[in-house]
DRENDO-1510 file (C-alpha; in Angstrom, 1 decimal, always signed):
<recs>
REC; n; res; u; v; w
REC; 1; UNK; +14.5; +95.3; +55.1 .
REC; 2; UNK; +13.7; +94.1; +58.2 .
REC; 3; UNK; +16.2; +94.3; +60.6 .
REC; 4; UNK; +16.7; +90.9; +62.5 .
REC; 5; UNK; +19.2; +91.7; +65.3 .
REC; 6; UNK; +16.7; +93.2; +67.7 .
REC; 7; UNK; +13.7; +91.0; +69.2 .
REC; 8; UNK; +10.3; +92.5; +70.1 .
REC; 9; UNK; +11.1; +93.5; +73.4 .
REC; 10; UNK; +13.6; +95.7; +72.1 .
REC; 11; UNK; +11.5; +97.1; +69.6 .
REC; 12; UNK; +8.9; +97.8; +72.3 .
REC; 13; UNK; +11.7; +99.7; +74.2 .
REC; 14; UNK; +12.5; +102.1; +70.9 .
REC; 15; UNK; +8.8; +102.9; +71.2 .
REC; 16; UNK; +8.8; +104.1; +74.6 .
REC; 17; UNK; +12.0; +105.9; +74.2 .
REC; 18; UNK; +10.7; +107.8; +70.9 .
REC; 19; UNK; +7.6; +109.1; +73.0 .
REC; 20; UNK; +10.1; +110.2; +75.6 .
REC; 21; UNK; +12.3; +111.8; +73.0 .
REC; 22; UNK; +9.3; +113.4; +71.2 .
REC; 23; UNK; +8.5; +115.0; +74.4 .
REC; 24; UNK; +11.7; +115.7; +76.7 .
REC; 25; UNK; +14.3; +116.1; +73.9 .
REC; 26; UNK; +13.5; +117.1; +70.4 .
REC; 27; UNK; +12.2; +120.5; +71.6 .
REC; 28; UNK; +15.4; +121.2; +73.1 .
REC; 29; UNK; +17.7; +120.5; +70.9 .
REC; 30; UNK; +17.9; +123.9; +69.2 .
REC; 31; UNK; +18.7; +125.4; +72.7 .
REC; 32; UNK; +21.4; +123.2; +73.2 .
REC; 33; UNK; +23.2; +123.5; +69.8 .
REC; 34; UNK; +22.9; +127.3; +71.1 .
REC; 35; UNK; +24.0; +127.0; +74.7 .
REC; 36; UNK; +26.9; +124.6; +73.5 .
REC; 37; UNK; +25.6; +122.0; +76.0 .
REC; 38; UNK; +22.4; +119.9; +77.1 .
REC; 39; UNK; +21.0; +120.9; +80.6 .
REC; 40; UNK; +21.0; +118.9; +83.7 .
REC; 41; UNK; +17.2; +118.3; +84.0 .
REC; 42; UNK; +17.1; +116.1; +80.8 .
REC; 43; UNK; +20.1; +113.9; +82.1 .
REC; 44; UNK; +18.0; +113.4; +85.5 .
REC; 45; UNK; +14.7; +113.0; +83.7 .
REC; 46; UNK; +16.6; +110.2; +81.4 .
REC; 47; UNK; +17.5; +108.3; +84.7 .
REC; 48; UNK; +14.5; +108.8; +86.4 .
REC; 49; UNK; +12.7; +107.0; +82.8 .
REC; 50; UNK; +15.0; +103.9; +83.3 .
REC; 51; UNK; +17.0; +104.6; +80.1 .
REC; 52; UNK; +20.5; +105.5; +81.5 .
REC; 53; UNK; +20.6; +101.7; +83.6 .
REC; 54; UNK; +19.3; +99.3; +80.6 .
REC; 55; UNK; +22.2; +97.6; +80.5 .
REC; 56; UNK; +24.0; +98.2; +84.0 .
REC; 57; UNK; +23.6; +96.1; +86.6 .
REC; 58; UNK; +20.2; +95.9; +88.6 .
REC; 59; UNK; +22.3; +96.0; +92.3 .
REC; 60; UNK; +22.9; +99.7; +91.1 .
REC; 61; UNK; +19.8; +100.7; +89.7 .
REC; 62; UNK; +19.9; +99.7; +86.3 .
REC; 63; UNK; +17.8; +96.6; +84.6 .
REC; 64; UNK; +20.8; +94.2; +83.4 .
REC; 65; UNK; +19.6; +94.1; +79.7 .
REC; 66; UNK; +21.4; +93.5; +77.0 .
REC; 67; UNK; +23.6; +96.2; +74.8 .
REC; 68; UNK; +20.9; +96.2; +71.9 .
REC; 69; UNK; +18.8; +98.3; +74.3 .
REC; 70; UNK; +21.3; +100.9; +74.2 .
REC; 71; UNK; +21.9; +100.8; +70.6 .
REC; 72; UNK; +18.0; +101.6; +70.2 .
REC; 73; UNK; +18.7; +104.8; +72.0 .
REC; 74; UNK; +22.0; +105.6; +70.2 .
REC; 75; UNK; +19.9; +105.3; +66.8 .
REC; 76; UNK; +16.9; +107.4; +68.0 .
REC; 77; UNK; +19.0; +110.1; +69.2 .
REC; 78; UNK; +21.4; +109.9; +66.0 .
REC; 79; UNK; +17.9; +110.5; +64.0 .
REC; 80; UNK; +16.7; +113.3; +65.8 .
REC; 81; UNK; +20.4; +114.8; +65.7 .
REC; 82; UNK; +20.1; +115.1; +69.5 .
REC; 83; UNK; +24.3; +115.0; +69.6 .
REC; 84; UNK; +24.4; +117.5; +72.5 .
REC; 85; UNK; +23.6; +114.6; +74.9 .
REC; 86; UNK; +26.5; +112.3; +74.1 .
REC; 87; UNK; +24.6; +109.6; +75.7 .
REC; 88; UNK; +27.1; +106.7; +74.4 .
REC; 89; UNK; +30.2; +108.4; +76.4 .
REC; 90; UNK; +27.8; +108.2; +79.5 .
REC; 91; UNK; +26.4; +104.9; +79.3 .
REC; 92; UNK; +28.6; +103.0; +77.1 .
REC; 93; UNK; +31.6; +104.2; +77.1 .
REC; 94; UNK; +32.3; +105.6; +80.9 .
REC; 95; UNK; +29.8; +103.3; +83.1 .
REC; 96; UNK; +31.5; +100.0; +82.0 .
REC; 97; UNK; +35.0; +101.0; +83.0 .
REC; 98; UNK; +33.6; +101.5; +86.6 .
REC; 99; UNK; +31.5; +98.6; +86.6 .
REC; 100; UNK; +34.4; +96.3; +85.5 .
REC; 101; UNK; +37.1; +97.8; +87.3 .
REC; 102; UNK; +35.7; +99.5; +90.1 .
REC; 103; UNK; +35.6; +98.9; +93.7 .
REC; 104; UNK; +32.5; +98.2; +95.7 .
REC; 105; UNK; +32.7; +101.5; +96.6 .
REC; 106; UNK; +33.0; +103.3; +93.2 .
REC; 107; UNK; +30.0; +101.2; +92.0 .
REC; 108; UNK; +27.9; +102.6; +95.0 .
REC; 109; UNK; +29.2; +106.2; +94.8 .
REC; 110; UNK; +29.5; +106.8; +91.3 .
REC; 111; UNK; +27.6; +104.0; +89.5 .
REC; 112; UNK; +24.5; +104.4; +90.7 .
REC; 113; UNK; +24.4; +108.2; +90.4 .
REC; 114; UNK; +25.3; +108.1; +87.0 .
REC; 115; UNK; +22.3; +105.5; +86.3 .
REC; 116; UNK; +20.1; +108.5; +88.2 .
REC; 117; UNK; +21.3; +110.8; +85.7 .
REC; 118; UNK; +23.1; +112.8; +88.6 .
REC; 119; UNK; +26.9; +111.8; +87.8 .
REC; 120; UNK; +27.8; +112.7; +84.5 .
REC; 121; UNK; +30.7; +110.4; +83.4 .
REC; 122; UNK; +33.9; +111.5; +80.8 .
REC; 123; UNK; +36.8; +110.0; +80.0 .
REC; 124; UNK; +39.8; +112.2; +79.9 .
REC; 125; UNK; +42.3; +110.7; +77.3 .
REC; 126; UNK; +43.5; +112.8; +74.6 .
REC; 127; UNK; +46.4; +115.5; +75.6 .
REC; 128; UNK; +47.5; +119.0; +73.7 .
REC; 129; UNK; +50.8; +116.7; +72.6 .
REC; 130; UNK; +49.4; +113.1; +72.6 .
REC; 131; UNK; +46.3; +112.1; +70.2 .
REC; 132; UNK; +45.8; +108.1; +69.2 .
REC; 133; UNK; +49.0; +107.5; +71.3 .
REC; 134; UNK; +47.8; +106.9; +74.2 .
REC; 135; UNK; +50.9; +105.0; +75.7 .
REC; 136; UNK; +53.0; +108.4; +75.8 .
REC; 137; UNK; +50.6; +110.6; +77.5 .
REC; 138; UNK; +52.5; +112.8; +79.8 .
REC; 139; UNK; +49.9; +113.8; +82.6 .
REC; 140; UNK; +52.0; +112.0; +85.9 .
REC; 141; UNK; +49.9; +110.7; +88.9 .
REC; 142; UNK; +52.8; +110.2; +91.5 .
REC; 143; UNK; +52.2; +108.6; +94.6 .
REC; 144; UNK; +52.4; +110.7; +97.7 .
REC; 145; UNK; +51.1; +108.7; +101.0 .
REC; 146; UNK; +47.4; +108.2; +100.6 .
REC; 147; UNK; +47.2; +109.9; +97.4 .
REC; 148; UNK; +48.5; +110.7; +93.9 .
REC; 149; UNK; +49.9; +114.2; +93.2 .
REC; 150; UNK; +48.4; +114.8; +89.4 .
REC; 151; UNK; +50.2; +117.0; +87.2 .
REC; 152; UNK; +49.2; +117.6; +83.3 .
REC; 153; UNK; +46.4; +118.7; +81.0 .
REC; 154; UNK; +44.0; +117.4; +78.5 .
REC; 155; UNK; +42.3; +118.5; +75.7 .
REC; 156; UNK; +39.4; +117.8; +73.6 .
REC; 157; UNK; +37.5; +116.3; +76.6 .
REC; 158; UNK; +33.7; +115.4; +76.0 .
REC; 159; UNK; +32.0; +116.6; +78.8 .
REC; 160; UNK; +34.3; +118.8; +80.1 .
REC; 161; UNK; +32.4; +121.3; +81.6 .
REC; 162; UNK; +29.3; +119.7; +83.1 .
REC; 163; UNK; +31.0; +116.2; +83.8 .
REC; 164; UNK; +31.2; +115.5; +87.8 .
REC; 165; UNK; +33.4; +112.6; +87.4 .
REC; 166; UNK; +36.7; +112.1; +85.1 .
REC; 167; UNK; +38.3; +108.6; +84.3 .
REC; 168; UNK; +41.8; +110.2; +83.7 .
REC; 169; UNK; +44.3; +108.2; +81.9 .
REC; 170; UNK; +47.8; +109.1; +83.7 .
REC; 171; UNK; +51.4; +107.7; +84.2 .
REC; 172; UNK; +52.0; +106.4; +87.6 .
REC; 173; UNK; +55.3; +104.9; +86.6 .
REC; 174; UNK; +56.8; +107.7; +84.4 .
REC; 175; UNK; +59.7; +105.4; +83.6 .
REC; 176; UNK; +57.8; +102.0; +83.0 .
REC; 177; UNK; +59.2; +100.3; +79.9 .
REC; 178; UNK; +57.7; +99.8; +77.7 .
REC; 179; UNK; +55.7; +102.7; +78.2 .
REC; 180; UNK; +52.3; +101.3; +78.2 .
REC; 181; UNK; +53.1; +99.9; +81.5 .
REC; 182; UNK; +53.3; +102.8; +83.5 .
REC; 183; UNK; +49.9; +103.9; +82.3 .
REC; 184; UNK; +46.8; +104.0; +85.1 .
REC; 185; UNK; +43.2; +105.3; +85.4 .
REC; 186; UNK; +42.2; +107.4; +88.1 .
REC; 187; UNK; +38.7; +108.8; +88.7 .
REC; 188; UNK; +38.8; +112.2; +89.7 .
REC; 189; UNK; +35.9; +114.1; +90.7 .
REC; 190; UNK; +34.9; +117.8; +89.6 .
REC; 191; UNK; +35.5; +120.1; +92.6 .
REC; 192; UNK; +39.0; +118.5; +93.6 .
REC; 193; UNK; +41.3; +121.3; +94.5 .
REC; 194; UNK; +44.1; +121.5; +91.8 .
REC; 195; UNK; +41.6; +120.1; +89.1 .
REC; 196; UNK; +40.8; +123.1; +86.5 .
REC; 197; UNK; +38.3; +123.3; +84.0 .
REC; 198; UNK; +39.4; +125.0; +81.2 .
REC; 199; UNK; +38.1; +126.9; +77.9 .
REC; 200; UNK; +35.2; +125.1; +76.3 .
REC; 201; UNK; +36.4; +124.7; +72.5 .
REC; 202; UNK; +34.9; +126.2; +69.9 .
REC; 203; UNK; +34.3; +123.5; +67.1 .
REC; 204; UNK; +33.3; +123.0; +63.2 .
REC; 205; UNK; +30.4; +120.9; +64.4 .
REC; 206; UNK; +28.6; +119.2; +67.1 .
REC; 207; UNK; +27.4; +122.7; +68.5 .
REC; 208; UNK; +25.6; +121.3; +71.5 .
REC; 209; UNK; +28.6; +118.9; +72.8 .
REC; 210; UNK; +30.5; +120.5; +75.7 .
REC; 211; UNK; +34.4; +119.9; +74.5 .
REC; 212; UNK; +36.9; +121.0; +76.8 .
REC; 213; UNK; +40.4; +121.8; +77.9 .
REC; 214; UNK; +41.1; +120.4; +81.2 .
REC; 215; UNK; +44.4; +120.8; +83.9 .
REC; 216; UNK; +45.5; +119.5; +87.0 .
REC; 217; UNK; +47.8; +121.5; +88.6 .
REC; 218; UNK; +49.3; +119.5; +92.1 .
REC; 219; UNK; +45.7; +117.6; +92.4 .
REC; 220; UNK; +45.7; +115.3; +95.3 .
REC; 221; UNK; +43.2; +112.5; +94.4 .
REC; 222; UNK; +42.7; +109.3; +96.6 .
REC; 223; UNK; +44.5; +106.5; +96.5 .
REC; 224; UNK; +41.2; +104.6; +96.7 .
REC; 225; UNK; +40.0; +106.3; +93.5 .
REC; 226; UNK; +42.2; +104.1; +91.5 .
REC; 227; UNK; +40.8; +102.2; +89.1 .
REC; 228; UNK; +41.9; +98.7; +89.0 .
REC; 229; UNK; +45.7; +98.1; +89.4 .
REC; 230; UNK; +48.7; +100.3; +88.9 .
REC; 231; UNK; +49.7; +99.9; +85.6 .
REC; 232; UNK; +47.2; +98.0; +84.6 .
REC; 233; UNK; +44.9; +101.4; +82.5 .
REC; 234; UNK; +46.4; +100.4; +79.1 .
REC; 235; UNK; +44.9; +97.0; +79.1 .
REC; 236; UNK; +41.5; +98.3; +80.5 .
REC; 237; UNK; +41.4; +101.2; +77.9 .
REC; 238; UNK; +42.0; +98.3; +75.4 .
REC; 239; UNK; +39.5; +95.9; +76.9 .
REC; 240; UNK; +36.5; +98.8; +76.3 .
REC; 241; UNK; +37.6; +100.0; +73.1 .
REC; 242; UNK; +35.8; +97.6; +71.1 .
REC; 243; UNK; +32.4; +98.7; +72.4 .
REC; 244; UNK; +33.3; +102.8; +72.2 .
REC; 245; UNK; +34.0; +102.1; +68.5 .
REC; 246; UNK; +30.8; +99.7; +67.6 .
REC; 247; UNK; +28.7; +102.6; +69.6 .
REC; 248; UNK; +30.6; +104.7; +66.8 .
REC; 249; UNK; +29.3; +103.1; +63.8 .
REC; 250; UNK; +25.8; +102.6; +65.5 .
REC; 251; UNK; +25.1; +106.2; +65.4 .
REC; 252; UNK; +26.8; +106.8; +62.2 .
REC; 253; UNK; +24.9; +104.4; +60.3 .
REC; 254; UNK; +21.8; +106.3; +61.9 .
REC; 255; UNK; +23.2; +109.5; +61.2 .
REC; 256; UNK; +23.7; +108.6; +57.4 .
REC; 257; UNK; +19.8; +107.1; +57.1 .
REC; 258; UNK; +18.5; +110.5; +58.5 .
REC; 259; UNK; +20.5; +112.6; +55.8 .
REC; 260; UNK; +19.6; +110.3; +53.0 .
REC; 261; UNK; +15.9; +110.5; +54.0 .
REC; 262; UNK; +15.7; +114.1; +54.2 .
REC; 263; UNK; +17.5; +114.8; +50.8 .
REC; 264; UNK; +15.1; +112.4; +49.0 .
REC; 265; UNK; +12.2; +114.2; +50.4 .
REC; 266; UNK; +14.4; +117.4; +49.8 .
REC; 267; UNK; +14.5; +116.5; +45.8 .
REC; 268; UNK; +11.5; +115.4; +45.5 .
REC; 269; UNK; +9.9; +119.0; +46.0 .
REC; 270; UNK; +12.6; +120.8; +44.6 .
REC; 271; UNK; +12.3; +121.6; +41.0 .
REC; 272; UNK; +14.6; +122.5; +37.9 .
REC; 273; UNK; +14.3; +123.3; +34.1 .
REC; 274; UNK; +10.5; +122.4; +35.0 .
REC; 275; UNK; +11.0; +119.3; +36.6 .
REC; 276; UNK; +11.6; +117.5; +39.9 .
REC; 277; UNK; +15.4; +117.3; +40.7 .
REC; 278; UNK; +14.3; +113.5; +41.5 .
REC; 279; UNK; +13.8; +113.0; +37.8 .
REC; 280; UNK; +17.4; +113.3; +36.7 .
REC; 281; UNK; +19.5; +110.6; +36.0 .
REC; 282; UNK; +22.6; +112.0; +38.1 .
REC; 283; UNK; +20.0; +112.3; +41.2 .
REC; 284; UNK; +18.5; +109.1; +40.9 .
REC; 285; UNK; +21.9; +107.6; +40.5 .
REC; 286; UNK; +23.9; +109.3; +43.2 .
REC; 287; UNK; +21.1; +108.3; +45.8 .
REC; 288; UNK; +20.7; +104.9; +44.5 .
REC; 289; UNK; +24.0; +104.1; +45.3 .
REC; 290; UNK; +24.5; +105.9; +49.0 .
REC; 291; UNK; +21.0; +104.1; +49.6 .
REC; 292; UNK; +22.9; +100.6; +48.7 .
REC; 293; UNK; +26.0; +101.5; +51.0 .
REC; 294; UNK; +23.8; +102.8; +53.9 .
REC; 295; UNK; +22.4; +99.3; +53.5 .
REC; 296; UNK; +25.3; +97.6; +53.2 .
REC; 297; UNK; +26.5; +99.1; +56.3 .
REC; 298; UNK; +23.8; +98.6; +58.5 .
REC; 299; UNK; +24.2; +94.9; +57.6 .
REC; 300; UNK; +27.8; +94.8; +58.9 .
REC; 301; UNK; +27.0; +97.0; +61.8 .
REC; 302; UNK; +23.6; +94.6; +62.8 .
REC; 303; UNK; +26.0; +91.8; +62.6 .
REC; 304; UNK; +28.5; +93.3; +64.8 .
REC; 305; UNK; +25.7; +94.0; +67.5 .
REC; 306; UNK; +24.9; +90.5; +67.9 .
REC; 307; UNK; +28.6; +89.1; +67.8 .
REC; 308; UNK; +29.3; +91.7; +70.3 .
REC; 309; UNK; +26.1; +91.0; +72.3 .
REC; 310; UNK; +27.4; +87.2; +72.5 .
REC; 311; UNK; +30.6; +88.6; +73.7 .
REC; 312; UNK; +32.8; +87.3; +70.8 .
REC; 313; UNK; +36.0; +89.2; +69.8 .
REC; 314; UNK; +35.4; +91.1; +67.4 .
REC; 315; UNK; +38.2; +94.3; +67.5 .
REC; 316; UNK; +39.3; +93.8; +64.1 .
REC; 317; UNK; +35.6; +93.8; +62.5 .
REC; 318; UNK; +34.6; +96.5; +64.9 .
REC; 319; UNK; +37.6; +98.5; +63.6 .
REC; 320; UNK; +36.6; +97.9; +60.0 .
REC; 321; UNK; +33.2; +99.1; +60.6 .
REC; 322; UNK; +34.4; +102.1; +62.5 .
REC; 323; UNK; +36.4; +103.8; +59.6 .
REC; 324; UNK; +33.8; +102.6; +57.1 .
REC; 325; UNK; +30.9; +103.8; +58.4 .
REC; 326; UNK; +32.4; +107.0; +59.3 .
REC; 327; UNK; +34.2; +107.6; +56.0 .
REC; 328; UNK; +30.4; +107.0; +54.4 .
REC; 329; UNK; +28.9; +109.5; +56.8 .
REC; 330; UNK; +31.3; +111.8; +55.3 .
REC; 331; UNK; +31.0; +111.3; +51.8 .
REC; 332; UNK; +27.5; +110.6; +51.9 .
REC; 333; UNK; +26.6; +114.0; +53.8 .
REC; 334; UNK; +29.1; +115.6; +50.8 .
REC; 335; UNK; +26.8; +114.2; +48.1 .
REC; 336; UNK; +23.7; +115.1; +50.0 .
REC; 337; UNK; +24.6; +118.7; +50.4 .
REC; 338; UNK; +25.7; +118.9; +47.0 .
REC; 339; UNK; +22.1; +117.7; +45.9 .
REC; 340; UNK; +20.8; +120.5; +47.6 .
REC; 341; UNK; +22.3; +123.0; +45.7 .
REC; 342; UNK; +23.1; +126.6; +47.2 .
REC; 343; UNK; +20.4; +125.6; +50.1 .
REC; 344; UNK; +22.7; +122.8; +51.2 .
REC; 345; UNK; +25.1; +125.6; +52.3 .
REC; 346; UNK; +23.1; +127.3; +54.5 .
REC; 347; UNK; +22.7; +127.0; +58.3 .
REC; 348; UNK; +18.9; +126.6; +58.1 .
REC; 349; UNK; +18.9; +123.5; +56.3 .
REC; 350; UNK; +19.9; +120.4; +58.2 .
REC; 351; UNK; +22.3; +118.8; +55.6 .
REC; 352; UNK; +24.5; +121.7; +56.5 .
REC; 353; UNK; +24.9; +120.7; +60.1 .
REC; 354; UNK; +25.3; +116.9; +59.0 .
REC; 355; UNK; +28.1; +117.9; +56.8 .
REC; 356; UNK; +30.0; +119.8; +59.7 .
REC; 357; UNK; +28.8; +117.0; +62.1 .
REC; 358; UNK; +30.7; +114.1; +60.5 .
REC; 359; UNK; +34.0; +115.8; +60.0 .
REC; 360; UNK; +35.0; +114.3; +63.5 .
REC; 361; UNK; +33.8; +111.1; +63.1 .
REC; 362; UNK; +36.6; +109.6; +61.3 .
REC; 363; UNK; +38.9; +111.3; +64.2 .
REC; 364; UNK; +38.2; +110.4; +67.8 .
REC; 365; UNK; +37.7; +107.3; +69.3 .
REC; 366; UNK; +41.1; +106.3; +67.4 .
REC; 367; UNK; +41.4; +107.7; +64.0 .
REC; 368; UNK; +40.6; +105.9; +61.0 .
REC; 369; UNK; +44.1; +105.6; +60.3 .
REC; 370; UNK; +44.7; +104.0; +63.5 .
REC; 371; UNK; +41.8; +101.6; +62.7 .
REC; 372; UNK; +43.6; +100.3; +59.4 .
REC; 373; UNK; +46.6; +99.8; +61.5 .
REC; 374; UNK; +44.7; +98.2; +64.1 .
REC; 375; UNK; +43.4; +95.7; +61.2 .
REC; 376; UNK; +47.1; +95.4; +59.4 .
REC; 377; UNK; +48.2; +93.9; +62.7 .
REC; 378; UNK; +45.5; +91.7; +63.1 .
REC; 379; UNK; +45.2; +90.2; +59.6 .
REC; 380; UNK; +48.8; +89.5; +59.8 .
REC; 381; UNK; +50.6; +92.4; +58.4 .
REC; 382; UNK; +52.9; +93.2; +61.4 .
</recs>
């Protein structure tokens, strides 16, 4: 079915990025998965080619386009299984904080570098004892003259090893009531004394993604590195989460399409009892059901894309899409693995990786249980 959300310019951009990705990205994916992170040169090449600033302001080297251009890149990277790059984290999750809440100095120093692919961005929210309950973070940033002294730890941080600039969620007023009023966002640069990058974490899936622990030990951060105002961190986080969760839904549906397409090809070529397993009714019914669900999910995501670009408040619907698409991704990869039989359990078949990679989708950026809680509150259930 033809998708109406993209215009001609977006599809031309897709073709341009696809050519770039075939040359600059696809040959490197296996190496990234082996190394546990992508190389810096590819980020710089993305910046040189203009793919990191399509939606960011022209004043800092971007193109000032709409969010659909980045959605195109997310879909293409998901199709390639180039999960190591974490494009949306850099461009659509972290960069908007600096664009929307940073000072002009922040934008000149950090946003321009991010658009060039020279400054890799990360956000440090999760702590060992605090996941989705951001109001309860324990990392403290206590003012001391012209600096904040930061102490605490973070975990499960994407870009933890290769990141250059971290948006750190911390408590500047530990005694605030309610607790969320004490939360602020600080920009902490890699190499700052007292900022220690811990171990790179060994994960079930997404082997090419750099996920790490971070530690802050009397780390002195200039007051000028505060994003927005003290105590406004929670509000800023809530403002940007709509786009973050939409990014996940976009990538989940695109990943579903790839897993489904590969499985359809597999069942056509694999025979059992003297005939292709694609001719078995069970196979046909399973794949027909999954194909239907993918189309349903795509229509919903496309509708949200159009609404988001218009500037609509779709927090409720994006929360629905985040849990539904990631739940679908987990179920779909499990069914597709089953249809591969024993080969599905072999790492040489991509579906095995898809199955492992899908596991975390319902956990990060707010668990699916949190998404359902948000939905319940916004439809008047308290």
